[in-house]
C-alpha positions as CSV (number, residue, x, y, z in Angstrom):
1,X,0.0,0.0,0.0
2,X,1.4,3.4,-1.0
3,X,1.3,5.8,2.0
4,X,3.4,8.6,0.4
5,X,0.3,10.5,-0.9
6,X,-1.6,10.6,2.5
7,X,1.7,11.5,4.3
8,X,2.4,14.3,1.9
9,X,-1.1,15.6,2.2
10,X,-0.9,15.5,6.0
11,X,2.4,17.4,5.9
12,X,0.9,20.1,3.7
13,X,-2.1,20.4,6.1
14,X,0.2,20.7,9.1
15,X,2.2,23.5,7.4
16,X,-1.0,25.4,6.5
17,X,-2.3,25.1,10.1
18,X,1.0,26.4,11.5
19,X,1.1,29.3,9.0
20,X,-2.5,30.2,9.9
21,X,-1.5,30.3,13.6
22,X,1.5,32.5,12.9
23,X,-0.6,34.9,10.8
24,X,-3.2,35.2,13.6
25,X,-0.5,36.0,16.1
26,X,1.1,38.5,13.8
27,X,-2.3,40.3,13.4
28,X,-2.4,40.6,17.2
29,X,1.1,41.9,17.0
30,X,0.0,44.5,14.5
31,X,-2.9,45.6,16.7
32,X,-0.5,46.2,19.6
33,X,1.8,48.2,17.4
34,X,-1.1,50.3,16.1
35,X,-2.0,51.1,19.7
36,X,1.7,51.8,20.5
37,X,1.8,49.0,23.1
38,X,5.3,48.2,22.2
39,X,6.1,45.9,25.1
40,X,3.0,43.9,24.4
41,X,3.9,43.8,20.7
42,X,7.4,42.5,21.6
43,X,5.8,39.9,23.9
44,X,3.6,38.7,21.0
45,X,6.6,38.3,18.8
46,X,8.7,36.4,21.5
47,X,5.8,33.9,21.9
48,X,6.3,32.9,18.3
49,X,10.0,32.1,18.7
50,X,11.2,28.5,18.5
51,X,7.8,27.1,18.1
52,X,6.4,24.9,15.2
53,X,5.2,27.3,12.6
54,X,6.6,30.2,14.5
55,X,9.4,32.6,13.7
56,X,12.7,31.1,12.5
57,X,14.2,34.2,10.9
58,X,14.0,36.7,13.7
59,X,17.4,37.3,15.4
60,X,18.7,34.3,13.4
61,X,21.6,36.1,11.8
62,X,25.2,35.1,12.4
63,X,27.3,38.2,12.3
64,X,30.6,38.2,10.4
65,X,33.5,38.0,12.9
66,X,35.2,41.3,13.7
67,X,38.5,40.0,12.3
68,X,37.2,40.3,8.7
69,X,38.2,37.3,6.6
70,X,39.7,37.7,3.1
71,X,37.1,38.8,0.5
72,X,36.8,37.8,-3.1
73,X,37.2,40.5,-5.8
74,X,33.4,41.0,-6.2
75,X,32.9,41.4,-2.5
76,X,35.8,43.8,-2.2
77,X,34.6,46.0,-5.1
78,X,31.1,46.2,-3.6
79,X,32.3,47.0,-0.1
80,X,34.7,49.7,-1.4
81,X,31.8,51.1,-3.5
82,X,29.6,51.4,-0.5
83,X,32.3,53.0,1.6
84,X,32.9,55.5,-1.2
85,X,29.2,56.3,-1.1
86,X,29.3,56.8,2.7
87,X,32.3,59.2,2.5
88,X,30.6,61.2,-0.3
89,X,27.4,61.6,1.7
90,X,29.4,62.7,4.8
91,X,31.4,65.3,2.9
92,X,28.4,66.5,0.8
93,X,27.5,70.2,1.4
94,X,23.8,70.6,0.8
95,X,24.2,74.4,0.5
96,X,26.9,74.2,-2.2
97,X,26.1,76.5,-5.1
98,X,27.6,74.1,-7.5
99,X,25.5,71.2,-6.3
100,X,22.3,73.4,-6.5
101,X,23.2,74.4,-10.1
102,X,23.9,70.8,-11.1
103,X,20.6,69.7,-9.7
104,X,18.8,72.4,-11.7
105,X,20.6,71.3,-14.9
106,X,19.6,67.7,-14.3
107,X,15.9,68.7,-13.8
108,X,16.0,70.9,-17.0
109,X,17.5,68.1,-19.1
110,X,15.5,65.2,-17.8
111,X,13.4,64.0,-20.6
112,X,11.1,61.6,-18.8
113,X,10.4,62.6,-15.2
114,X,7.8,59.9,-14.7
115,X,10.2,57.1,-15.6
116,X,12.9,58.6,-13.4
117,X,10.5,59.0,-10.5
118,X,9.5,55.3,-10.9
119,X,13.1,54.2,-10.9
120,X,13.8,56.3,-7.8
121,X,10.7,54.8,-6.2
122,X,12.0,51.2,-6.9
123,X,15.4,52.1,-5.4
124,X,13.8,53.6,-2.3
125,X,11.7,50.4,-1.9
126,X,14.7,48.2,-2.0
127,X,16.6,50.6,0.3
128,X,13.9,50.5,3.0
129,X,13.4,46.8,2.6
130,X,17.1,46.4,3.2
131,X,16.8,48.2,6.5
132,X,13.7,46.2,7.5
133,X,15.2,42.8,6.6
134,X,18.6,43.3,8.1
135,X,17.0,44.6,11.3
136,X,14.6,41.6,11.5
137,X,17.5,39.1,11.0
138,X,19.7,40.7,13.7
139,X,16.8,40.8,16.2
140,X,15.5,44.4,16.0
141,X,11.7,44.8,15.7
142,X,10.5,47.2,13.0
143,X,7.6,49.3,14.3
144,X,6.7,51.4,11.3
145,X,7.8,52.3,7.8
146,X,7.2,54.8,5.1
147,X,8.0,54.7,1.4
148,X,7.3,57.7,-0.9
149,X,5.1,57.0,-3.8
150,X,6.0,57.8,-7.4
151,X,3.8,60.9,-7.2
152,X,5.6,62.0,-4.0
153,X,9.0,61.7,-5.8
154,X,7.7,63.4,-8.9
155,X,6.8,66.4,-6.7
156,X,9.9,66.2,-4.6
157,X,12.9,64.4,-6.0
158,X,14.5,64.3,-2.5
159,X,11.6,62.6,-0.9
160,X,12.8,59.8,1.4
161,X,11.4,56.8,3.2
162,X,12.2,55.4,6.6
163,X,11.9,52.3,8.8
164,X,11.6,52.9,12.5
165,X,12.7,50.3,15.0
166,X,12.1,49.6,18.7
167,X,15.3,50.1,20.8
168,X,17.0,52.6,18.6
169,X,15.7,55.7,20.4
170,X,19.3,56.8,21.2
171,X,19.7,57.9,17.6
172,X,17.6,61.0,18.4
173,X,19.7,62.0,21.4
174,X,22.2,64.9,21.0
175,X,24.4,63.9,23.9
176,X,26.7,60.9,24.3
177,X,24.6,57.8,25.2
178,X,25.6,54.6,26.9
179,X,25.2,52.0,24.2
180,X,26.2,48.4,24.6
181,X,28.5,46.9,21.9
182,X,25.7,44.5,20.9
183,X,23.2,47.3,20.3
184,X,25.9,49.3,18.5
185,X,26.7,46.3,16.2
186,X,23.0,45.9,15.4
187,X,22.6,49.6,14.7
188,X,25.6,49.7,12.4
189,X,24.2,46.7,10.3
190,X,20.7,48.1,10.2
191,X,21.6,51.7,9.3
192,X,23.8,50.4,6.4
193,X,21.3,47.8,5.3
194,X,19.6,50.3,2.9
195,X,22.8,51.2,1.1
196,X,23.9,47.5,0.9
197,X,20.5,46.6,-0.6
198,X,20.9,49.4,-3.3
199,X,24.3,48.2,-4.3
200,X,23.3,44.5,-4.2
201,X,20.2,45.0,-6.4
202,X,21.2,48.0,-8.7
203,X,25.0,48.0,-8.5
204,X,25.2,51.6,-7.3
205,X,23.6,54.1,-4.9
206,X,21.8,57.4,-5.4
207,X,23.9,58.7,-2.5
208,X,23.1,61.6,-0.1
209,X,21.3,59.4,2.5
210,X,20.3,60.7,5.9
211,X,21.3,57.3,7.2
212,X,25.0,58.2,6.8
213,X,24.5,61.4,8.8
214,X,23.0,59.4,11.6
215,X,25.8,56.9,11.4
216,X,28.4,59.6,11.5
217,X,26.8,61.4,14.4
218,X,26.5,58.2,16.6
219,X,30.2,57.2,15.9
220,X,31.3,60.8,16.8
221,X,29.2,60.8,20.0
222,X,30.8,57.6,21.0
223,X,34.2,59.2,20.4
224,X,35.6,56.6,18.0
225,X,38.7,57.8,16.1
226,X,38.8,57.7,12.3
227,X,40.5,54.3,12.1
228,X,38.2,52.7,14.6
229,X,35.1,54.1,12.9
230,X,36.3,53.0,9.4
231,X,36.9,49.5,10.7
232,X,33.5,49.2,12.3
233,X,31.8,50.6,9.2
234,X,33.6,48.2,6.9
235,X,32.6,45.3,9.2
236,X,29.0,46.3,9.2
237,X,28.9,46.8,5.4
238,X,30.3,43.3,4.9
239,X,27.8,41.8,7.4
240,X,24.8,43.6,5.8
241,X,25.8,42.5,2.3
242,X,26.3,38.9,3.5
243,X,22.8,38.8,5.1
244,X,21.1,40.3,2.1
245,X,23.0,38.1,-0.4
246,X,21.8,35.0,1.4
247,X,18.2,36.3,1.6
248,X,17.6,37.9,-1.8
249,X,14.2,36.3,-2.3
250,X,13.0,37.6,1.0
251,X,14.3,41.1,0.1
252,X,12.5,41.1,-3.2
253,X,9.2,39.9,-1.8
254,X,9.5,42.2,1.2
255,X,9.9,45.2,-1.2
256,X,6.7,44.1,-3.0
257,X,4.8,44.0,0.3
258,X,6.1,47.4,1.3
259,X,5.1,48.8,-2.1
260,X,1.6,47.7,-1.2
261,X,1.9,49.4,2.2
262,X,1.3,46.1,4.0
263,X,1.4,45.9,7.8
264,X,4.6,45.1,9.7
265,X,3.1,41.7,10.7
266,X,2.3,40.9,7.1
267,X,5.8,41.9,6.1
268,X,7.3,39.6,8.8
269,X,5.1,36.7,7.5
270,X,6.4,37.4,4.0
271,X,10.0,37.1,5.2
272,X,9.2,33.9,7.2
273,X,7.5,32.3,4.2
274,X,10.7,32.5,2.2
275,X,12.9,30.8,4.8
């Protein structure tokens, strides 16, 4: 007697039941987030850890050792490209007359604003999805996100999105904060996840990201010297690239969910369904 078909059907039924339970729990998680009950939301998420049909991706990332191993040529080129983007953004003067003139010339010569706005929208989606996914994998809970629409970018070419996380409130502080090395490591990876996603998907970055200004400010507040800061940033870039490279399907599907303005819980379920 062939039992393979009934066993297979039973396995599919179990997977469906587990997925249903996870989605119900994530809807409760969304409700707590909407009410700004962040402790309760965190508790809802923790209840799904290490359970059948629960969360296997959250905080599952293995970070690259601080003594960075040798990189192949492709990795080295991408890391160096991202580091160049970071340095450019830090040194950029938003009030420079030359930059303003250049931006005006680009606007005047741009033949298809709609297509350009669509491309910028796609890059912004991947950028914010990079933040979201890296944060989730290293164990930081996203609490909200925004991605400008094509229309928003058409009206304002510098429109930006964002992903807000629980536990990163120190970013807003103007004085030196006490930050554990674990929290700092997570912050570095998450803040660079957007740039890493852009380079991974498109091969380049649009530059001038507020993320870099936040990164620079935090490292300065913590009094890292230039060599220490560069070493930390290089490590975080490599770690973010490694995580995203191993989860490109999740990144792509997450960007699609964010384009549809799905809830945080729905986005988490999308990630989990690819793992």
